[in-house]
Steps between C-alpha positions, in 0.01 A plus 500: 500500500535847611255622769357758254459264208167532327354183344281542189462873582273401781646313798760701703726272710545642843643256756633145478280298721669157449731312288518128417723282287291563182335839550434821690191647653463881507268745665385727212259766410252462207536830341167462307282423790705660788509193712781290662557149363761229518692413190658163466786501238655176370877537523660505160722192426839561330647285226679279754173350618346198348253630239245214555499602870455854415194409266345296782535790746335739258224245436446462864480885542239533231305221642494680837365805340234306305389284793488766765325748273219235443437487872270751683484435874587702802737212619701527176744762393349729232688539166468834329723470199766291320762573226841529381724807515841515344532110521380496869169314575290681758187423702315772679305402809320661783738636778451285810564626850596204714744192540496156352473212735873420493569854623238482770662176633841671499364809657348273774862374567405178307228406747159401380230757442213555730234240487220731394719651231589167364144382472393824342785469233391139437135621434595778276740302297253214454244768376749633249605156379137409447471795255832411338407126446147584376678697213685179414836620656739311725753726669772216538741707714313601818740582778526751781687747280216493245227594752482844637311632800423880457492742787113488503503128548420406135701196366589487127659236285780620288738375229334278242818453305468118477121464515345267250202602299257216408574550136873551541635150531749551211670801670511294835674222322757729353576665825556168665729389213707801558607365834365778708351360822120545508443600857709519829589164663356585850158576357471250194224238491597133455343490154695814404826338628420185303471695172127408458225712396370731768178667563353734759564245779867557469447854593294381806812287604732795454270716703503226776882539505476873532242483778706234685787730504345830603306304775802306639808686376635230301389342168355137516832343372764736648804356334777681331578233232274560202484127436407424861228760464355356192502146633333623829220648291455166315548249780470650840198593702544847659479533874168651639536871542406489860803300590697821416239740635243378740275810501398447135134416469428135415299580201794691349738220554267250337435734200865551430583122536218441239665750268819304537357175392724313252217398269315805333163318546555502885530874522211747511312480178572871408590828664135573570457180692811615692378847583162341616697275742700791632194717556300222674824431729530855592126529596505160662179400322599138433812284541722466201584144414850417368498371158859387472640289790494445865720715697811395711288531815235256385743243344774530752747517218766773437439660177789729490745449209840392600776753536690545174763742622730539794674780654861578571676366808659714776863540559612194670833307574589222256349185654162667541487606133209322379539233248527667163206565288428246269362560163132515463344187374450463134183650376237254421355462154209733556235595263610865475547718190845545354525854610461408867843351505668847479245687687602725783269524799391854425403734774268420793327798673745468797833371578692703244875423513750764575848389399670824576650631823229565767560794741309403821267717686708743708307386809559137423816285511625176344212265595437145435859409434560159358559236757870421591563133526723377777677201366830516306538310168338296240832383368570129545715447808822333448584162635815401691697506175370842406259369224137543472418152398363613170646391168780701354492615137895500508756286656512556875739726643704414805312443816718770662410761248127419517513531872683823488240643257218371720648672796540843320135449378391475866709797587328719244156396631616592857615842377142550351342404829709792657368736238841541330358435153772652288763274674270210457455564132867519441549163673224333305631630155833372567374162617260479204779566247731239654220241514414563137849437401527172667139364501337675199238781480193256562639307793270559800788636715581761237137596468463518875788767503336690214179490690662668793664752281143593376379516848766751612432711189139517601596616833731767394239667276630350173165341407555491119828327546330260739235421258747388241694285750179321628388444143813329411491294827138400430584395132813300618319324793214415254741335259674316774255424772163544319226755513334381809805460721490709816813685405372584156187632658712702751684677209171580330353645818806726531436616150156598608627680806739719309226569242311649795801693580500654170126587528397231241239359724280366218783266378592419859141405568504261204826331604375447852167362391707222326696435801205477720336250270811290497530513879148410576533207265830370630511603868131562588321802624645504845870475413690806638623591153148472356376743782770737436421505128143572589621784727688644219203479275303694738772762515508536134128528458526796714772659287274432190228715653279204619505555874170329565632170349833547670332552838286189464794278387732640781235438756476131387874457499534655852236248626678209330837596647352557848356143476819358388776706651322674795362853550825651598727346232684760297350399182147508640567851619646602168167401322302675773706806427404468139142464607518822687675674196199398278245618743668833480489501118126425536448798725426275799742692741340391826548130413854570361605677820362206718697245290814704501485544878455121543784427264726755685434339840553141372814593336639671804433197693621258255792696330584763742405876533784613282456259219467667159176328440353610835606852426340475158163410659523794730571729212183370326301547814599865490380525135158356593464734798578799271246379247226468772568868604665389823808718432583552865540134567696459168726790610577330827562172325743642241693687773575169667566324170752762392687460819510112465586513128790747578622276784481182281601626159648847546373847403561453126353177462217485240237362754596769757445768232172337404385512862610865527296576181192346659587716809500811284171411319314474820657819644343677191173323566508638857558844359857529630633617166835660611607170654371295201701735268816452718457124500418467121809715412734300726376166344514645154861612540616159637311311228641720221844439631473122521246414223538786259256789404279298278436195721136462575550533869691826457240637271218406757690689761548796286125492433439504874726798541285675218166404694633650810612826345157531335329462828729761651398739218851503358380440143820628318708244669229238447494578132871435483466163689210393291680569182794291621255209561352549152838496333624203690188305428516597143853367460418170676136435410445712181318815448149327456521285805214564764744591769684748278166661405407512860807690583449739207147556636649589844729752321193662325327530831800681650500739197141566556547576877793737397259698270670376178165396365593524125781253557287274719226495235753408223622220713162368594421498126815302416418244780146459369630428144745240639233329701260502199761339277538209755130467569280218344251632244169542652298379206 
């Protein structure tokens, strides 16, 4: 719709507020009454869409209008009008000034909301739900995105698109039959999941899930596989909230756990009862007794659901590659509705997945790198006659030929140890082709060579090719050795690793989950490969935007590795490094600094001062110092690090340039902008010559050049640099990527400083429209 379109000669659409898969929300002006309103429009469906599906969507939209219009309460969005204009259904609502709870969590860097705010939200939503339920209406889709907190503190429930009216059972049945999921998995009640009739107590359960998440930062069953989430709701007791966040009041912990009772009869009787318990708890008038079940602290049991997904493994030599992921166990025959089998997990309030290229903070570097294992090969070792002792699928070749191929295979591994990955790949490809010709494609020796080919591809930046190679090896090993064989698992784990390289962290997470489950069953929790998989799980959780869980898991793995391997073992220190990284992600920079310093000292003693891992820990120490405002110390650290990196790797080495970038950033923080500009320009020129103009590192350096020019008041030059940054990011990331939009915003700022206000205003309007198109509808 055009910005100036007039609906029914009354509602003039002004600005796009948000867009979802099925509709748009506009800020509009009611020309008759002279007030601003929000207009929600159902997106027209073309002839390519299923007509039954379209009818259901339109019916849901009409239902939302009818239900919301029947509710008059300060905690429920007011509906002014509803109709159809030129084939488009529209709903006119009050214009709200605020953010939904999902946006509040994201704005709080995915940390839980303040305790007082959480309790206040709980009380207000309970009050609004009480009114809704007294009108015979069940919302059926309560989630953070459907609850708004306005700037004045008022909380409102929105989006009654799948609400059930007491007299509307027939419509509910038709909606369910159409195959459109009735709710969002992370917030659905057990009875809703089971396809049973629901009443107001289902909304109370969903509210419990919402309160759990805004109070702790994670939903009660924080799993990325929809099926695992549904089973968690049905069968698993949630952990008490205070195990995640100790400062939560005891009464609130008990209230939320009661809301999450599996049986509706064990939950609070109604929303009014819930609100009374919250009020009494806030005033401390009387203790609130749990209605549902004893907490873990009382029973001594561990109530957390078992992990359902794993994370990707780090770069590591062959023998350390963990046993391949094994497929997830068959799903049991659960009492779940047919639509659940194809259901996606939906969107939680936090932890959104970014599968694109991420440009790091210019002040930050490559942090939390995946652990590098130290052993050499998982391939079966040849015996005296050159064979592996495993059955051949073809007649055996001569012992001399097998011995020769085994020797060449080992030579390829040695080349990889020396970092000569291209040469190693050539050797392994030749050996793989020869082994396939004499032994067959599924022989373990052939698959071992194919495995090494995949590994060299992953180390030379050809992740997509590596993914195909490891997938073929995993399939071949499963046919020959079985799904649970260590070598099959190793190939699957490598599949997960390259999925991570490709930014497909969600898929990698699922693969690692299966691997971890297999390893824990077959090897036990303390086996080195099991611990490595848990380490990788922690890493991937961080990349999925779940730093709190990542930190908790990494800390557990570090403790286990210290117990089994020793406090200064490289694997222990690798996990402690990950602990420090997640602390930084959580904004706990003082703790991150202390941990990085400890890791750097321990690595220097165990590995040597010039070891890459020691230098990496020193780099991260500098990042932490800068984040804590201790730029003078960071500057001194980076000067020494640049000298050491130059001596070890040379002036054009990527890590030398990264250290120089950190040096330049801290020069700027100290106000030494001329020096910072010189440093940034030199680093940018080297990176452009070695990596190319559009490489993320080059673009980051060019942005640092622009920042320095701006601080020096050279706005014309800064404008040119910022435009180059925006163009590069647009080519690589796309015009609507947040990093591209940020560069365009910098460009607009330069125009403004140059007095070119009309151009600046036009660019700001364009950026606002782009952001609005990608925002979630607030209603």
